[in-house]
All heavy atoms as TSV, in Angstrom:
chain	resi	resn	atom	element	x	y	z
A	1	MET	N	N	34.787	25.674	-16.772
A	1	MET	CA	C	35.891	24.940	-16.259
A	1	MET	C	C	37.252	25.517	-16.799
A	1	MET	O	O	37.269	26.013	-18.010
A	1	MET	CB	C	35.825	23.471	-16.664
A	1	MET	CG	C	34.579	22.679	-16.056
A	1	MET	SD	S	34.599	22.581	-14.249
A	1	MET	CE	C	35.585	21.166	-14.003
A	2	ILE	N	N	38.284	25.401	-16.041
A	2	ILE	CA	C	39.611	25.778	-16.361
A	2	ILE	C	C	40.526	24.561	-16.216
A	2	ILE	O	O	40.285	23.657	-15.312
A	2	ILE	CB	C	40.161	26.919	-15.592
A	2	ILE	CG1	C	40.225	26.673	-14.207
A	2	ILE	CG2	C	39.323	28.157	-15.962
A	2	ILE	CD1	C	41.107	27.752	-13.353
A	3	THR	N	N	41.559	24.455	-16.975
A	3	THR	CA	C	42.614	23.403	-16.813
A	3	THR	C	C	43.827	24.045	-16.275
A	3	THR	O	O	44.318	25.090	-16.867
A	3	THR	CB	C	42.907	22.716	-18.209
A	3	THR	OG1	O	41.563	22.146	-18.738
A	3	THR	CG2	C	43.897	21.572	-18.001
A	4	ILE	N	N	44.250	23.485	-15.230
A	4	ILE	CA	C	45.551	23.932	-14.655
A	4	ILE	C	C	46.433	22.703	-14.432
A	4	ILE	O	O	45.947	21.557	-14.467
A	4	ILE	CB	C	45.419	24.654	-13.283
A	4	ILE	CG1	C	44.812	23.735	-12.160
A	4	ILE	CG2	C	44.600	25.882	-13.482
A	4	ILE	CD1	C	44.772	24.354	-10.866
A	5	THR	N	N	47.725	22.876	-14.393
A	5	THR	CA	C	48.650	21.815	-14.127
A	5	THR	C	C	49.110	21.879	-12.718
A	5	THR	O	O	49.616	22.846	-12.208
A	5	THR	CB	C	49.932	21.950	-15.127
A	5	THR	OG1	O	49.406	21.876	-16.364
A	5	THR	CG2	C	50.820	20.826	-14.907
A	6	ILE	N	N	48.912	20.721	-11.946
A	6	ILE	CA	C	49.403	20.577	-10.589
A	6	ILE	C	C	50.466	19.542	-10.441
A	6	ILE	O	O	50.182	18.334	-10.802
A	6	ILE	CB	C	48.183	20.284	-9.612
A	6	ILE	CG1	C	47.129	21.388	-9.728
A	6	ILE	CG2	C	48.648	20.162	-8.200
A	6	ILE	CD1	C	45.891	21.095	-8.923
A	7	ASN	N	N	51.625	19.994	-10.045
A	7	ASN	CA	C	52.778	18.974	-9.967
A	7	ASN	C	C	52.862	18.103	-11.311
A	7	ASN	O	O	53.101	16.906	-11.230
A	7	ASN	CB	C	52.653	18.053	-8.749
A	7	ASN	CG	C	52.789	18.952	-7.446
A	7	ASN	OD1	O	53.137	20.149	-7.460
A	7	ASN	ND2	N	52.479	18.254	-6.347
A	8	GLY	N	N	52.782	18.745	-12.436
A	8	GLY	CA	C	52.923	18.123	-13.691
A	8	GLY	C	C	51.662	17.351	-14.223
A	8	GLY	O	O	51.726	16.839	-15.366
A	9	GLU	N	N	50.616	17.409	-13.473
A	9	GLU	CA	C	49.328	16.684	-13.977
A	9	GLU	C	C	48.274	17.687	-14.237
A	9	GLU	O	O	47.907	18.459	-13.429
A	9	GLU	CB	C	48.908	15.708	-12.742
A	9	GLU	CG	C	47.714	14.965	-13.127
A	9	GLU	CD	C	47.188	14.087	-11.959
A	9	GLU	OE1	O	48.066	13.617	-11.167
A	9	GLU	OE2	O	46.027	13.947	-11.756
A	10	LYS	N	N	47.657	17.550	-15.365
A	10	LYS	CA	C	46.590	18.558	-15.782
A	10	LYS	C	C	45.276	18.096	-15.017
A	10	LYS	O	O	44.976	16.876	-14.985
A	10	LYS	CB	C	46.317	18.476	-17.280
A	10	LYS	CG	C	47.519	18.989	-18.106
A	10	LYS	CD	C	47.018	19.504	-19.422
A	10	LYS	CE	C	48.246	20.087	-20.173
A	10	LYS	NZ	N	48.581	21.460	-19.695
A	11	ARG	N	N	44.742	19.086	-14.480
A	11	ARG	CA	C	43.422	18.951	-13.703
A	11	ARG	C	C	42.450	20.009	-14.061
A	11	ARG	O	O	42.886	21.083	-14.367
A	11	ARG	CB	C	43.719	18.943	-12.197
A	11	ARG	CG	C	44.832	17.992	-11.691
A	11	ARG	CD	C	44.445	16.907	-10.899
A	11	ARG	NE	N	43.226	16.933	-10.079
A	11	ARG	CZ	C	43.205	16.701	-8.818
A	11	ARG	NH1	N	44.290	16.418	-8.159
A	11	ARG	NH2	N	42.141	16.719	-8.196
A	12	GLU	N	N	41.166	19.722	-13.919
A	12	GLU	CA	C	40.107	20.664	-14.239
A	12	GLU	C	C	39.442	21.192	-12.970
A	12	GLU	O	O	39.232	20.372	-12.037
A	12	GLU	CB	C	39.037	20.113	-15.085
A	12	GLU	CG	C	39.602	19.953	-16.590
A	12	GLU	CD	C	38.475	19.626	-17.493
A	12	GLU	OE1	O	37.299	19.206	-17.055
A	12	GLU	OE2	O	38.671	19.796	-18.705
A	13	PHE	N	N	39.254	22.512	-12.830
A	13	PHE	CA	C	38.637	23.094	-11.673
A	13	PHE	C	C	37.529	24.141	-12.216
A	13	PHE	O	O	37.621	24.608	-13.366
A	13	PHE	CB	C	39.583	23.829	-10.839
A	13	PHE	CG	C	40.491	22.810	-10.039
A	13	PHE	CD1	C	41.675	22.395	-10.543
A	13	PHE	CD2	C	40.076	22.306	-8.874
A	13	PHE	CE1	C	42.459	21.536	-9.923
A	13	PHE	CE2	C	40.876	21.422	-8.132
A	13	PHE	CZ	C	42.115	20.971	-8.681
A	14	ASP	N	N	36.566	24.484	-11.430
A	14	ASP	CA	C	35.702	25.554	-11.727
A	14	ASP	C	C	36.383	26.950	-11.931
A	14	ASP	O	O	37.349	27.207	-11.284
A	14	ASP	CB	C	34.601	25.707	-10.615
A	14	ASP	CG	C	33.757	24.471	-10.470
A	14	ASP	OD1	O	33.544	23.756	-11.505
A	14	ASP	OD2	O	33.278	24.232	-9.398
A	15	GLU	N	N	35.859	27.617	-12.941
A	15	GLU	CA	C	36.280	29.039	-13.080
A	15	GLU	C	C	36.168	29.782	-11.750
A	15	GLU	O	O	35.211	29.612	-11.061
A	15	GLU	CB	C	35.538	29.747	-14.156
A	15	GLU	CG	C	36.191	29.660	-15.464
A	15	GLU	CD	C	35.567	30.516	-16.529
A	15	GLU	OE1	O	35.634	31.810	-16.396
A	15	GLU	OE2	O	35.051	29.918	-17.418
A	16	GLY	N	N	37.126	30.568	-11.416
A	16	GLY	CA	C	37.071	31.421	-10.156
A	16	GLY	C	C	37.646	30.727	-9.036
A	16	GLY	O	O	37.648	31.134	-7.879
A	17	SER	N	N	38.241	29.455	-9.231
A	17	SER	CA	C	38.663	28.695	-8.128
A	17	SER	C	C	39.958	29.369	-7.620
A	17	SER	O	O	40.814	29.925	-8.391
A	17	SER	CB	C	39.159	27.297	-8.518
A	17	SER	OG	O	38.056	26.487	-8.769
A	18	THR	N	N	40.141	29.372	-6.254
A	18	THR	CA	C	41.315	30.058	-5.674
A	18	THR	C	C	42.267	28.843	-5.215
A	18	THR	O	O	42.009	27.718	-5.314
A	18	THR	CB	C	40.998	30.801	-4.312
A	18	THR	OG1	O	40.395	29.813	-3.406
A	18	THR	CG2	C	39.915	31.876	-4.705
A	19	VAL	N	N	43.455	29.335	-4.854
A	19	VAL	CA	C	44.473	28.323	-4.336
A	19	VAL	C	C	43.851	27.530	-3.152
A	19	VAL	O	O	43.981	26.387	-3.134
A	19	VAL	CB	C	45.761	29.065	-3.962
A	19	VAL	CG1	C	46.691	28.136	-3.235
A	19	VAL	CG2	C	46.438	29.663	-5.202
A	20	SER	N	N	43.156	28.272	-2.294
A	20	SER	CA	C	42.504	27.578	-1.161
A	20	SER	C	C	41.475	26.566	-1.617
A	20	SER	O	O	41.429	25.506	-1.064
A	20	SER	CB	C	41.831	28.534	-0.206
A	20	SER	OG	O	42.781	29.292	0.529
A	21	ASP	N	N	40.746	26.857	-2.633
A	21	ASP	CA	C	39.788	25.889	-3.107
A	21	ASP	C	C	40.504	24.665	-3.631
A	21	ASP	O	O	39.958	23.522	-3.426
A	21	ASP	CB	C	38.990	26.543	-4.319
A	21	ASP	CG	C	38.073	27.731	-3.940
A	21	ASP	OD1	O	37.590	27.768	-2.783
A	21	ASP	OD2	O	37.880	28.616	-4.821
A	22	VAL	N	N	41.612	24.845	-4.362
A	22	VAL	CA	C	42.324	23.743	-4.970
A	22	VAL	C	C	42.864	22.809	-3.741
A	22	VAL	O	O	42.765	21.594	-3.799
A	22	VAL	CB	C	43.475	24.135	-5.845
A	22	VAL	CG1	C	44.316	22.983	-6.206
A	22	VAL	CG2	C	42.858	24.787	-7.110
A	23	LEU	N	N	43.411	23.445	-2.753
A	23	LEU	CA	C	44.014	22.773	-1.617
A	23	LEU	C	C	42.784	21.978	-0.900
A	23	LEU	O	O	42.993	20.799	-0.554
A	23	LEU	CB	C	44.619	23.699	-0.598
A	23	LEU	CG	C	45.948	24.230	-1.144
A	23	LEU	CD1	C	46.446	25.306	-0.074
A	23	LEU	CD2	C	47.013	23.287	-1.330
A	24	ASN	N	N	41.723	22.589	-0.745
A	24	ASN	CA	C	40.530	21.927	-0.106
A	24	ASN	C	C	40.120	20.743	-0.927
A	24	ASN	O	O	39.860	19.673	-0.448
A	24	ASN	CB	C	39.294	22.853	0.063
A	24	ASN	CG	C	39.535	23.887	1.252
A	24	ASN	OD1	O	40.309	23.525	2.131
A	24	ASN	ND2	N	38.958	24.987	1.054
A	25	ASN	N	N	40.025	20.840	-2.236
A	25	ASN	CA	C	39.615	19.793	-3.150
A	25	ASN	C	C	40.568	18.624	-3.097
A	25	ASN	O	O	40.148	17.514	-3.271
A	25	ASN	CB	C	39.524	20.435	-4.576
A	25	ASN	CG	C	39.024	19.382	-5.587
A	25	ASN	OD1	O	39.898	18.539	-6.106
A	25	ASN	ND2	N	37.772	19.340	-5.914
A	26	MET	N	N	41.862	18.870	-2.875
A	26	MET	CA	C	42.783	17.857	-2.965
A	26	MET	C	C	43.066	17.315	-1.497
A	26	MET	O	O	43.873	16.397	-1.393
A	26	MET	CB	C	44.150	18.423	-3.527
A	26	MET	CG	C	43.928	18.795	-4.935
A	26	MET	SD	S	45.525	19.386	-5.679
A	26	MET	CE	C	46.313	17.799	-5.827
A	27	GLY	N	N	42.496	17.779	-0.507
A	27	GLY	CA	C	42.512	17.300	0.791
A	27	GLY	C	C	43.896	17.728	1.438
A	27	GLY	O	O	44.315	17.180	2.406
A	28	ALA	N	N	44.492	18.859	0.966
A	28	ALA	CA	C	45.741	19.302	1.482
A	28	ALA	C	C	45.623	20.577	2.336
A	28	ALA	O	O	46.716	21.128	2.639
A	28	ALA	CB	C	46.696	19.525	0.270
A	29	GLU	N	N	44.445	20.962	2.625
A	29	GLU	CA	C	44.180	22.261	3.304
A	29	GLU	C	C	44.741	22.293	4.738
A	29	GLU	O	O	45.155	23.283	5.256
A	29	GLU	CB	C	42.730	22.716	3.319
A	29	GLU	CG	C	41.866	21.945	4.224
A	29	GLU	CD	C	41.438	20.639	3.665
A	29	GLU	OE1	O	41.833	20.228	2.535
A	29	GLU	OE2	O	40.650	19.994	4.408
A	30	LYS	N	N	44.890	21.103	5.325
A	30	LYS	CA	C	45.345	21.036	6.718
A	30	LYS	C	C	46.796	20.633	6.783
A	30	LYS	O	O	47.348	20.684	7.869
A	30	LYS	CB	C	44.475	20.037	7.476
A	30	LYS	CG	C	43.026	20.540	7.612
A	30	LYS	CD	C	42.343	19.995	8.782
A	30	LYS	CE	C	40.878	20.280	8.849
A	30	LYS	NZ	N	40.339	21.428	8.305
A	31	GLN	N	N	47.430	20.321	5.731
A	31	GLN	CA	C	48.823	19.962	5.715
A	31	GLN	C	C	49.712	21.145	5.594
A	31	GLN	O	O	49.307	22.243	5.089
A	31	GLN	CB	C	49.167	19.044	4.503
A	31	GLN	CG	C	48.371	17.707	4.555
A	31	GLN	CD	C	48.660	16.836	3.350
A	31	GLN	OE1	O	49.302	17.288	2.368
A	31	GLN	NE2	N	48.267	15.665	3.435
A	32	ARG	N	N	50.912	20.935	6.089
A	32	ARG	CA	C	51.941	22.049	5.876
A	32	ARG	C	C	52.417	21.944	4.357
A	32	ARG	O	O	53.042	20.994	4.011
A	32	ARG	CB	C	53.151	21.898	6.837
A	32	ARG	CG	C	52.708	22.160	8.264
A	32	ARG	CD	C	53.824	22.143	9.193
A	32	ARG	NE	N	54.907	23.088	8.684
A	32	ARG	CZ	C	56.156	22.996	9.090
A	32	ARG	NH1	N	56.648	22.044	9.863
A	32	ARG	NH2	N	57.072	23.904	8.632
A	33	VAL	N	N	52.071	22.953	3.560
A	33	VAL	CA	C	52.286	22.832	2.144
A	33	VAL	C	C	52.749	24.208	1.693
A	33	VAL	O	O	52.207	25.275	2.049
A	33	VAL	CB	C	51.080	22.361	1.368
A	33	VAL	CG1	C	49.888	23.192	1.592
A	33	VAL	CG2	C	51.364	22.098	-0.038
A	34	ALA	N	N	53.780	24.207	0.779
A	34	ALA	CA	C	54.201	25.389	0.161
A	34	ALA	C	C	53.515	25.405	-1.205
A	34	ALA	O	O	53.419	24.340	-1.936
A	34	ALA	CB	C	55.732	25.513	-0.045
A	35	VAL	N	N	53.053	26.500	-1.692
A	35	VAL	CA	C	52.384	26.607	-2.948
A	35	VAL	C	C	53.165	27.645	-3.895
A	35	VAL	O	O	53.389	28.847	-3.520
A	35	VAL	CB	C	50.955	27.151	-2.730
A	35	VAL	CG1	C	50.214	27.224	-4.137
A	35	VAL	CG2	C	50.208	26.150	-1.859
A	36	VAL	N	N	53.361	27.172	-5.077
A	36	VAL	CA	C	53.994	28.079	-6.122
A	36	VAL	C	C	53.111	28.049	-7.340
A	36	VAL	O	O	52.695	27.006	-7.895
A	36	VAL	CB	C	55.407	27.573	-6.464
A	36	VAL	CG1	C	56.066	28.435	-7.523
A	36	VAL	CG2	C	56.177	27.473	-5.183
A	37	VAL	N	N	52.701	29.242	-7.763
A	37	VAL	CA	C	51.855	29.332	-8.943
A	37	VAL	C	C	52.816	30.209	-10.019
A	37	VAL	O	O	53.153	31.350	-9.790
A	37	VAL	CB	C	50.501	30.153	-8.702
A	37	VAL	CG1	C	49.735	30.179	-9.937
A	37	VAL	CG2	C	49.726	29.283	-7.648
A	38	ASN	N	N	53.004	29.585	-11.176
A	38	ASN	CA	C	53.648	30.156	-12.211
A	38	ASN	C	C	55.026	30.849	-11.717
A	38	ASN	O	O	55.308	31.960	-11.978
A	38	ASN	CB	C	52.858	31.236	-12.907
A	38	ASN	CG	C	51.628	30.766	-13.579
A	38	ASN	OD1	O	51.581	29.597	-14.018
A	38	ASN	ND2	N	50.584	31.480	-13.476
A	39	GLU	N	N	55.678	30.033	-10.821
A	39	GLU	CA	C	56.972	30.424	-10.281
A	39	GLU	C	C	56.919	31.443	-9.212
A	39	GLU	O	O	57.935	32.100	-8.861
A	39	GLU	CB	C	57.966	30.752	-11.337
A	39	GLU	CG	C	58.352	29.649	-12.318
A	39	GLU	CD	C	59.312	29.908	-13.398
A	39	GLU	OE1	O	59.916	30.981	-13.267
A	39	GLU	OE2	O	59.377	29.105	-14.288
A	40	ASN	N	N	55.670	31.885	-8.781
A	40	ASN	CA	C	55.527	32.891	-7.618
A	40	ASN	C	C	55.097	32.072	-6.414
A	40	ASN	O	O	54.025	31.388	-6.426
A	40	ASN	CB	C	54.514	33.859	-8.082
A	40	ASN	CG	C	55.007	34.690	-9.253
A	40	ASN	OD1	O	55.987	35.257	-9.219
A	40	ASN	ND2	N	54.211	34.673	-10.369
A	41	ILE	N	N	55.691	32.317	-5.338
A	41	ILE	CA	C	55.248	31.794	-4.041
A	41	ILE	C	C	53.959	32.388	-3.584
A	41	ILE	O	O	53.820	33.599	-3.599
A	41	ILE	CB	C	56.357	31.958	-2.938
A	41	ILE	CG1	C	57.671	31.187	-3.367
A	41	ILE	CG2	C	55.902	31.475	-1.513
A	41	ILE	CD1	C	58.809	31.549	-2.416
A	42	ILE	N	N	53.034	31.569	-3.188
A	42	ILE	CA	C	51.771	32.075	-2.655
A	42	ILE	C	C	51.749	31.792	-1.091
A	42	ILE	O	O	51.670	30.609	-0.716
A	42	ILE	CB	C	50.562	31.393	-3.359
A	42	ILE	CG1	C	50.592	31.471	-4.763
A	42	ILE	CG2	C	49.229	31.995	-2.802
A	42	ILE	CD1	C	50.761	32.888	-5.444
A	43	TYR	N	N	51.798	32.843	-0.335
A	43	TYR	CA	C	51.851	32.783	1.113
A	43	TYR	C	C	50.488	32.367	1.703
A	43	TYR	O	O	49.494	32.754	1.056
A	43	TYR	CB	C	52.388	33.995	1.688
A	43	TYR	CG	C	53.850	34.272	1.373
A	43	TYR	CD1	C	54.161	35.103	0.292
A	43	TYR	CD2	C	54.809	33.606	1.985
A	43	TYR	CE1	C	55.494	35.230	-0.048
A	43	TYR	CE2	C	56.192	33.730	1.628
A	43	TYR	CZ	C	56.513	34.652	0.662
A	43	TYR	OH	O	57.870	34.823	0.267
A	44	PRO	N	N	50.400	31.648	2.717
A	44	PRO	CA	C	49.150	31.257	3.357
A	44	PRO	C	C	48.110	32.197	3.444
A	44	PRO	O	O	46.891	32.020	3.160
A	44	PRO	CB	C	49.525	30.548	4.676
A	44	PRO	CG	C	50.946	30.086	4.529
A	44	PRO	CD	C	51.558	31.129	3.585
A	45	GLU	N	N	48.469	33.497	3.831
A	45	GLU	CA	C	47.452	34.511	4.058
A	45	GLU	C	C	46.844	35.049	2.736
A	45	GLU	O	O	45.876	35.705	2.702
A	45	GLU	CB	C	48.120	35.694	4.790
A	45	GLU	CG	C	49.261	36.366	4.159
A	45	GLU	CD	C	50.622	35.729	4.575
A	45	GLU	OE1	O	50.726	34.593	5.081
A	45	GLU	OE2	O	51.712	36.451	4.262
A	46	ASN	N	N	47.508	34.702	1.492
A	46	ASN	CA	C	47.000	35.149	0.317
A	46	ASN	C	C	46.288	33.970	-0.502
A	46	ASN	O	O	45.691	34.290	-1.594
A	46	ASN	CB	C	48.168	35.570	-0.581
A	46	ASN	CG	C	48.735	36.875	0.099
A	46	ASN	OD1	O	48.175	37.677	0.761
A	46	ASN	ND2	N	50.079	36.975	-0.070
A	47	ARG	N	N	46.238	32.809	0.061
A	47	ARG	CA	C	45.634	31.768	-0.777
A	47	ARG	C	C	44.188	31.871	-1.124
A	47	ARG	O	O	43.782	31.370	-2.133
A	47	ARG	CB	C	45.976	30.348	-0.063
A	47	ARG	CG	C	47.358	30.061	0.100
A	47	ARG	CD	C	47.642	28.803	0.813
A	47	ARG	NE	N	49.111	28.593	0.871
A	47	ARG	CZ	C	49.619	27.599	1.618
A	47	ARG	NH1	N	48.935	26.838	2.393
A	47	ARG	NH2	N	50.986	27.562	1.695
A	48	SER	N	N	43.497	32.496	-0.272
A	48	SER	CA	C	42.109	32.612	-0.562
A	48	SER	C	C	41.792	33.766	-1.572
A	48	SER	O	O	40.594	33.809	-2.037
A	48	SER	CB	C	41.197	32.744	0.701
A	48	SER	OG	O	41.668	33.924	1.318
A	49	SER	N	N	42.671	34.534	-1.857
A	49	SER	CA	C	42.528	35.713	-2.761
A	49	SER	C	C	43.147	35.413	-4.075
A	49	SER	O	O	42.951	36.295	-5.037
A	49	SER	CB	C	43.038	36.978	-2.162
A	49	SER	OG	O	44.380	36.915	-1.933
A	50	VAL	N	N	44.011	34.467	-4.273
A	50	VAL	CA	C	44.663	34.172	-5.526
A	50	VAL	C	C	43.797	33.331	-6.364
A	50	VAL	O	O	43.581	32.141	-6.093
A	50	VAL	CB	C	46.080	33.605	-5.351
A	50	VAL	CG1	C	46.645	33.177	-6.709
A	50	VAL	CG2	C	46.938	34.535	-4.606
A	51	VAL	N	N	43.160	33.899	-7.462
A	51	VAL	CA	C	42.283	33.137	-8.353
A	51	VAL	C	C	43.062	32.547	-9.375
A	51	VAL	O	O	43.841	33.279	-10.125
A	51	VAL	CB	C	41.212	34.068	-8.919
A	51	VAL	CG1	C	40.257	33.261	-9.948
A	51	VAL	CG2	C	40.305	34.685	-7.736
A	52	LEU	N	N	43.000	31.293	-9.690
A	52	LEU	CA	C	43.669	30.577	-10.661
A	52	LEU	C	C	43.050	30.876	-12.078
A	52	LEU	O	O	41.852	30.979	-12.293
A	52	LEU	CB	C	43.795	29.112	-10.401
A	52	LEU	CG	C	44.534	28.832	-9.127
A	52	LEU	CD1	C	44.289	27.369	-8.651
A	52	LEU	CD2	C	45.995	29.101	-9.301
A	53	GLN	N	N	43.953	30.840	-13.116
A	53	GLN	CA	C	43.584	31.083	-14.495
A	53	GLN	C	C	43.856	29.873	-15.252
A	53	GLN	O	O	44.725	29.006	-15.035
A	53	GLN	CB	C	44.357	32.295	-14.992
A	53	GLN	CG	C	44.187	33.580	-14.229
A	53	GLN	CD	C	42.703	34.063	-14.198
A	53	GLN	OE1	O	42.067	34.027	-15.223
A	53	GLN	NE2	N	42.335	34.485	-13.000
A	54	GLU	N	N	43.240	29.717	-16.492
A	54	GLU	CA	C	43.579	28.736	-17.393
A	54	GLU	C	C	45.031	28.620	-17.660
A	54	GLU	O	O	45.720	29.613	-17.880
A	54	GLU	CB	C	42.757	29.114	-18.743
A	54	GLU	CG	C	43.005	28.094	-19.866
A	54	GLU	CD	C	42.191	26.774	-19.639
A	54	GLU	OE1	O	41.179	26.789	-18.910
A	54	GLU	OE2	O	42.472	25.769	-20.210
A	55	ASN	N	N	45.501	27.360	-17.654
A	55	ASN	CA	C	46.912	26.981	-17.938
A	55	ASN	C	C	47.840	27.369	-16.948
A	55	ASN	O	O	49.108	27.406	-17.180
A	55	ASN	CB	C	47.322	27.511	-19.357
A	55	ASN	CG	C	46.529	26.911	-20.470
A	55	ASN	OD1	O	46.290	25.700	-20.385
A	55	ASN	ND2	N	46.182	27.706	-21.389
A	56	ASP	N	N	47.448	27.813	-15.769
A	56	ASP	CA	C	48.415	28.097	-14.647
A	56	ASP	C	C	49.094	26.773	-14.265
A	56	ASP	O	O	48.574	25.666	-14.379
A	56	ASP	CB	C	47.672	28.657	-13.359
A	56	ASP	CG	C	47.345	30.125	-13.374
A	56	ASP	OD1	O	47.849	30.751	-14.261
A	56	ASP	OD2	O	46.648	30.596	-12.536
A	57	ASP	N	N	50.327	27.036	-13.878
A	57	ASP	CA	C	51.205	25.924	-13.411
A	57	ASP	C	C	51.409	26.014	-11.931
A	57	ASP	O	O	51.934	27.002	-11.380
A	57	ASP	CB	C	52.560	25.983	-14.097
A	57	ASP	CG	C	53.418	24.736	-13.846
A	57	ASP	OD1	O	53.008	23.746	-13.541
A	57	ASP	OD2	O	54.679	24.954	-13.904
A	58	VAL	N	N	50.893	25.049	-11.199
A	58	VAL	CA	C	50.887	25.012	-9.736
A	58	VAL	C	C	51.788	23.892	-9.249
A	58	VAL	O	O	51.711	22.745	-9.692
A	58	VAL	CB	C	49.364	24.831	-9.171
A	58	VAL	CG1	C	49.490	24.834	-7.616
A	58	VAL	CG2	C	48.567	25.937	-9.700
A	59	GLU	N	N	52.697	24.280	-8.281
A	59	GLU	CA	C	53.441	23.234	-7.666
A	59	GLU	C	C	53.079	23.282	-6.161
A	59	GLU	O	O	53.042	24.253	-5.487
A	59	GLU	CB	C	54.993	23.627	-7.819
A	59	GLU	CG	C	55.546	23.440	-9.211
A	59	GLU	CD	C	55.468	22.031	-9.782
A	59	GLU	OE1	O	55.725	21.073	-9.004
A	59	GLU	OE2	O	55.233	21.880	-10.978
A	60	LEU	N	N	52.844	22.051	-5.686
A	60	LEU	CA	C	52.507	21.909	-4.214
A	60	LEU	C	C	53.597	21.069	-3.557
A	60	LEU	O	O	53.902	19.983	-4.068
A	60	LEU	CB	C	51.212	21.200	-4.028
A	60	LEU	CG	C	49.919	21.823	-4.673
A	60	LEU	CD1	C	48.662	20.926	-4.429
A	60	LEU	CD2	C	49.682	23.172	-4.127
A	61	LEU	N	N	54.219	21.623	-2.497
A	61	LEU	CA	C	55.303	20.932	-1.876
A	61	LEU	C	C	54.898	20.582	-0.424
A	61	LEU	O	O	54.642	21.585	0.361
A	61	LEU	CB	C	56.529	21.798	-1.793
A	61	LEU	CG	C	57.036	22.270	-3.224
A	61	LEU	CD1	C	58.042	23.338	-3.128
A	61	LEU	CD2	C	57.491	21.074	-4.085
A	62	VAL	N	N	54.666	19.411	-0.036
A	62	VAL	CA	C	54.162	19.021	1.263
A	62	VAL	C	C	55.430	18.757	2.178
A	62	VAL	O	O	56.318	18.035	1.803
A	62	VAL	CB	C	53.278	17.760	1.165
A	62	VAL	CG1	C	52.835	17.326	2.511
A	62	VAL	CG2	C	52.041	18.021	0.259
A	63	PHE	N	N	55.418	19.380	3.313
A	63	PHE	CA	C	56.414	19.160	4.325
A	63	PHE	C	C	56.132	18.037	5.189
A	63	PHE	O	O	54.925	17.935	5.687
A	63	PHE	CB	C	56.638	20.410	5.145
A	63	PHE	CG	C	57.084	21.623	4.331
A	63	PHE	CD1	C	56.139	22.548	3.868
A	63	PHE	CD2	C	58.496	21.752	4.005
A	63	PHE	CE1	C	56.627	23.648	3.102
A	63	PHE	CE2	C	58.869	22.864	3.310
A	63	PHE	CZ	C	57.997	23.800	2.847
A	64	VAL	N	N	57.038	17.156	5.346
A	64	VAL	CA	C	56.872	15.987	6.214
A	64	VAL	C	C	57.813	16.112	7.359
A	64	VAL	O	O	59.003	16.278	7.228
A	64	VAL	CB	C	57.069	14.673	5.373
A	64	VAL	CG1	C	56.954	13.457	6.183
A	64	VAL	CG2	C	56.203	14.600	4.169
A	65	GLU	N	N	57.215	15.816	8.565
A	65	GLU	CA	C	58.201	15.871	9.796
A	65	GLU	C	C	58.665	14.519	10.069
A	65	GLU	O	O	57.989	13.539	9.652
A	65	GLU	CB	C	57.364	16.447	10.920
A	65	GLU	CG	C	56.945	17.877	10.722
A	65	GLU	CD	C	56.328	18.433	11.998
A	65	GLU	OE1	O	56.619	18.066	13.194
A	65	GLU	OE2	O	55.459	19.203	11.849
A	66	GLY	N	N	59.657	14.423	10.733
A	66	GLY	CA	C	60.238	13.143	11.188
A	66	GLY	C	C	61.696	12.993	10.845
A	66	GLY	O	O	62.365	13.968	10.422
A	67	GLY	N	N	62.259	11.900	11.209
A	67	GLY	CA	C	63.720	11.705	11.037
A	67	GLY	C	C	64.148	10.530	10.316
A	67	GLY	O	O	63.651	9.913	9.531
Protein backbone atom coordinates (compact mmCIF):
# COMPACT_ATOMS: atom_id res chain seq x y z
CA MET A 1 0.00 0.00 0.00
CA ILE A 2 1.02 3.59 -0.62
CA THR A 3 -0.27 6.76 1.01
CA ILE A 4 -1.10 9.73 -1.19
CA THR A 5 -2.80 13.02 -0.41
CA ILE A 6 -5.95 13.82 -2.39
CA ASN A 7 -7.31 17.34 -1.98
CA GLY A 8 -5.59 17.58 1.40
CA GLU A 9 -6.79 14.19 2.70
CA LYS A 10 -4.42 11.24 3.13
CA ARG A 11 -5.66 8.04 1.47
CA GLU A 12 -4.21 4.58 0.90
CA PHE A 13 -4.10 2.82 -2.47
CA ASP A 14 -2.47 -0.30 -3.83
CA GLU A 15 1.09 0.02 -5.08
CA GLY A 16 1.11 0.52 -8.84
CA SER A 17 -2.16 2.48 -8.83
CA THR A 18 -2.58 4.91 -11.70
CA VAL A 19 -4.45 8.19 -11.82
CA SER A 20 -7.25 6.32 -13.65
CA ASP A 21 -7.40 3.74 -10.85
CA VAL A 22 -7.80 6.50 -8.26
CA LEU A 23 -10.54 8.21 -10.27
CA ASN A 24 -12.39 4.90 -10.66
CA ASN A 25 -12.03 4.16 -6.95
CA MET A 26 -13.46 7.56 -6.06
CA GLY A 27 -16.32 7.36 -8.57
CA ALA A 28 -14.98 10.35 -10.51
CA GLU A 29 -14.00 8.57 -13.73
CA LYS A 30 -17.09 9.76 -15.61
CA GLN A 31 -17.00 13.35 -14.36
CA ARG A 32 -15.25 16.24 -16.02
CA VAL A 33 -12.27 16.54 -13.73
CA ALA A 34 -8.84 18.16 -13.91
CA VAL A 35 -6.04 16.22 -12.24
CA VAL A 36 -2.83 17.71 -10.88
CA VAL A 37 -0.13 15.48 -9.38
CA ASN A 38 2.73 17.22 -7.57
CA GLU A 39 1.87 20.47 -9.39
CA ASN A 40 1.90 18.77 -12.83
CA ILE A 41 -1.28 18.64 -14.91
CA ILE A 42 -2.19 15.09 -15.95
CA TYR A 43 -4.10 15.14 -19.24
CA PRO A 44 -6.91 12.59 -19.77
CA GLU A 45 -4.95 10.62 -22.37
CA ASN A 46 -2.12 10.06 -19.85
CA ARG A 47 -4.14 9.09 -16.76
CA SER A 48 -3.84 5.35 -17.27
CA SER A 49 -0.05 5.53 -17.62
CA VAL A 50 0.79 7.80 -14.66
CA VAL A 51 1.62 5.55 -11.70
CA LEU A 52 1.29 7.22 -8.34
CA GLN A 53 4.09 7.04 -5.78
CA GLU A 54 4.26 7.21 -1.98
CA ASN A 55 3.49 10.72 -0.69
CA ASP A 56 2.28 12.09 -4.04
CA ASP A 57 0.05 15.15 -3.72
CA VAL A 58 -3.03 14.90 -5.96
CA GLU A 59 -5.56 17.65 -6.58
CA LEU A 60 -8.87 16.79 -8.25
CA LEU A 61 -10.90 19.69 -9.60
CA VAL A 62 -14.43 18.76 -10.68
CA PHE A 63 -16.11 20.98 -13.26
CA VAL A 64 -19.77 21.72 -12.63
CA GLU A 65 -22.04 23.01 -15.39
CA GLY A 66 -24.89 25.38 -14.82
CA GLY A 67 -25.59 28.97 -14.05
